[in-house]
C-alpha positions, 0 to 999 in steps of 0.5 A, a space after each residue: 523109932 523116932 518121929 520126925 518133929 515137923 508140924 503136921 497139917 491135918 487135911 480137911 474132910 470134904 463133905 461137910 467141910 462144905 460149910 464155912 460156918 465151922 463145927 459145933 456139937 456134931 453139927 455135921 460140919 466136917 470142917 478140918 483143923 490145922 494142928 501140931 500133933 507133935 510131928 509127922 507119923 514117920 515109921 510109927 503105926 498110924 491111927 487115923 481117927 474120924 471124929 465129930 466136929 465138936 470134939 476135934 480141938 479136944 481130941 487133937 490136944 489129947 492126941 498130941 500128948 499121947 503122940 509125945 509119950 515114949 510109952 505110946 508104943 505097940 510091940 516096940 513101935 511108936 504110935 501116931 494118932 491122927 484125928 480129923 473132923 468128919 460129920 457123924 452122918 457123913 461118916 456113917 454113909 461112907 462106912 456103909 459104902 466101904 469108905 470110897 475115895 479117901 483122897 476126897 473123903 479123908 483117910 479110911 479111919 481106924 477109930 471112928 468117934 461119932 457124937 453118938 453110938 446110934 450112928 454105929 447101929 445105923 452103919 451096922 444095920 445098913 451093912 446087914 441090909 447089904 448082907 455084909 458083916 457089922 463094922 462098928 462094935 460096941 464101945 465105951 462112952 468117951 464123954 457125954 452131952 444131952 440133947 436139949 432145946 436151947 431157948 433165949 432166957 426171956 422166952 423160956 421164962 415166958 413159958 414158966 422156966 425154970 419152975 415149969 417143965 417144958 417139952 415137945 408137946 409145948 412146942 407143938 402147942 405153941 407152933 400151932 397157935 396162930 397167935 404165936 408169942 402174943 399168947 404170952 404177951 409178946 407179939 413183938 417176938 412173932 411166931 414160934 420158930 424152931 431150928 433143927 438140923 437134918 437127922 441124916 447129917 447131924 446127931 442133934 437132928 437125929 436125937 431130936 427126931 427120935 425124941 419127937 417119936 417117944 414124946 408122941 407115943 408116951 414111951 421112954 423105951 421100946 419104940 417100935 416100927 409099928 409105933 412109927 406108923 400110927 396116924 396120931 404119932 405121924 401127925 404129932 411129928 409133922 406138927 413139930 416139923 412144921 415149926 422148923 425155919 429150915 434144916 441144915 447139916 450143922 447146928 452152927 448155922 443157927 448158933 452163929 446166926 443167933 449170935 450175930 442177931 444178938 449183937 444187933 439186938 434181934 436174937 428174939 426174932 431170929 429163932 425161938 428154940 434150937 435143938 442142940 446139945 448141952 455143950 453148945 449152950 455152954 460155948 454160946 454163953 461163954 461168947 464162943 458159939 462155934 466152940 473154937 476161938 481163932 487166934 486173936 478172937 476174943 469171946 463176947 458174952 451174949 446180951 441174951 443168954 440161952 438156957 437149956 430146956 431138958 424135954 420133960 418127956 425125956 431126951 437122949 445123950 450123945 455118948 461120943 464112943 471111940 469105935 475101933 472099926 472092924 473094917 478090912 483096911 484096919 490091921 491087927 497092929 492098928 487095932 492094938 495101937 487104937 486100944 492103947 489110945 482109947 485106954 489113954 483118953 479114959 484115964 481120970 486125968 484126961 477125962 477131967 479135960 473133958 469138962 474144960 470143953 463143956 462135956 460130961 466125963 464118960 468115966 463115972 469116977 470123975 465128978 461133974 463140975 463147972 462149966 456144967 452149972 446154971 452159970 452157963 445156962 445148964 443144970 447138972 441135975 438134969 435130965 431127969 428123964 432119959 429115953 432109950 436109943 431104939 433098935 437099929 431097924 427102928 432108927 433107920 426107919 426113923 430116918 426114912 419116915 422123916 424124909 416124908 414128914 419133914 417140912 416141905 421146901 420151896 427152893 429156887 436153884 440159881 446157877 451161874 452160866 458165865 463164861 468162866 464156867 467153861 474152864 476145866 475143873 482142874 489140870 488134866 481134867 476133861 470136865 469143865 466146872 459147869 460139867 461137874 456143877 450140872 452133875 451135882 445139881 442133878 444128883 441133888 434132885 433126889 433129895 427133894 420129896 415130890 411135894 417140894 417146889 423147885 425152880 431153875 434160874 440161870 444167870 449171865 450177861 448176854 443170855 439169848 432169848 431174854 427180853 431186853 437182854 435180862 441177865 437171868 432166865 427162868 427155865 423152870 418155874 418154882 412148882 412141885 418137883 414130883 412131875 418136874 423132876 426129869 424135866 429139871 434134870 434135862 434142863 440142867 443137863 443142857 446148860 452151856 456157858 455164856 458171858 459175864 456174872 451179874 451176881 448182885 442183880 440176879 440175887 436181888 431179883 431172885 430174892 424179891 421174886 421168892 418173897 413175892 410168892 412166899 409160902 408160909 407152909 414151906 421153907 422158902 430159900 434160894 441156892 445160889 451157885 457162882 464161880 466168880 465176882 460180880 461182873 455186869 460191865 459197870 464196876 463203878 457201881 459194884 460197891 453200891 449194888 452190894 450195899 443195897 443188896 445186903 441192906 435189903 436182906 439185913 433189914 428183912 432179917 432184923 425186922 423178924 420178917 414174916 416172909 423169911 427167904 434164906 440165901 445159901 450161896 455156893 462159892 464154886 472154884 478158886 475164883 469165887 468171891 467167898 467173902 461177898 457170898 458170906 455177907 449175902 448168906 449171913 444177911 439172910 440168916 443162912 450159910 455159905 458153902 465153900 466148893 473152892 475145889 470143884 471136885 467137891 461140888 457134888 458133896 457140897 451140893 448135897 450138904 446145901 440141899 440138906 437145909 430143906 
């Protein structure tokens, strides 16, 4: 049966299509891609494939070649493989729930390729806890990349790189030293700052958290539930987490911000180390931090390269399995077609392509070669020590324990209640944009632990009850959320739309207030949800206001502020000023989230809160 040779657009998966920062080593981005896969499926056996974002370009290239091969058939019917990008942690959650709402979450996959097999174990354990059968059978590695600690080369050299082994214990030691980098003769670098992703979303975050536990116990295998409960282990992990500048759903937030800081000459004051995968260091040092070059984009080699620290206590590999799911929606014909594609990508000639993208081949018959080389900041002879993936119940407990041990957050929720928020969310909907936003904000409150401090501010022109007609109103002060959770939910639920959108004024004021009350033991941040452009009644001053705001944020970030407050805007609805919100986010070394489709707001809000 012939395919219809028409360009195919692969739809973006929503959860983490949230972050416009893009992909990266299973950063959990879920950003989709628009690609020509050789045509539309037509009457072929369609194999939808959810893949972690760092390999979407490679999988698209391989799928296109496979789809165009006349031998790609099952029982005489052509096969059409259709990869789309989906964060490993997000996909694991959806699979454990039976992959609800495919229109929003992406097609139910036949093949799932998370960044690491551990996610399959987590899915199976969560299903077992529900009394359901396993869904993710064991699979061969497609390609490999180890977890590393990325450091600017001068910082690594200050710690003795490459001759001196460096590990998690060194991070704890430096993070707890009030002298910071002054201890090594560099007071201008400030305190030790660690970037790490949320392990519920990101493979690098999950593997790094597992590595912390192994380092704390001195083991390289056999991590037990009892180990996780030891007081000394608990304290070690808490000490590492205390060095975190903020969490995130994707490592690209850190890498893109680092790259921009490098262009300004401030890379050494943005972050000291970030837990990522080896592949991302190669991309960064090639001048392509997100791993994908847009049309016309020219790579820029960074002024300060990153080097890979392979933790001396041991690290884990992301093995990128191609899991053919034992799911109720997968037919026998689709399974047979998926097996053909899996065999295809493991062929030596296709495994050689893996190297081009900065990965180590899963097929051991293909030797390592460039770019797995010192030229790009990595070492093909490393890692010397590899730790074992824990048993599934232990992996799940690692995530549960991390929720308690992570660094506390101090967050101000700033919500737009301008008149346009009363618009219906979509044609035929009975919900307004504000209705959906309120539900999303209330749902996200469960992600905060009791020790986190969360406040609520609303903004619009003409707010009733404000002195001097101030364009914002604080409904709940920034205080521990434990005793305030129900009150916060109630106040959010009672919000009503008012008039205009004084975006710049409220952002500047909120930033100043959070800096004034800064807490160095917590992650200090602002979540800014807005559905429009700045509208405060004085259009003549818009450009000057924005320049002042961005200058204020840029100045603090470039100076390596000792009181960093990051602003995470949500561009809500089709009329939101995404470009301006991106400027604000980047100036504060954060990330903007795109909820142009109001139906995605709950998932987007969850992704934003994963930073804390």
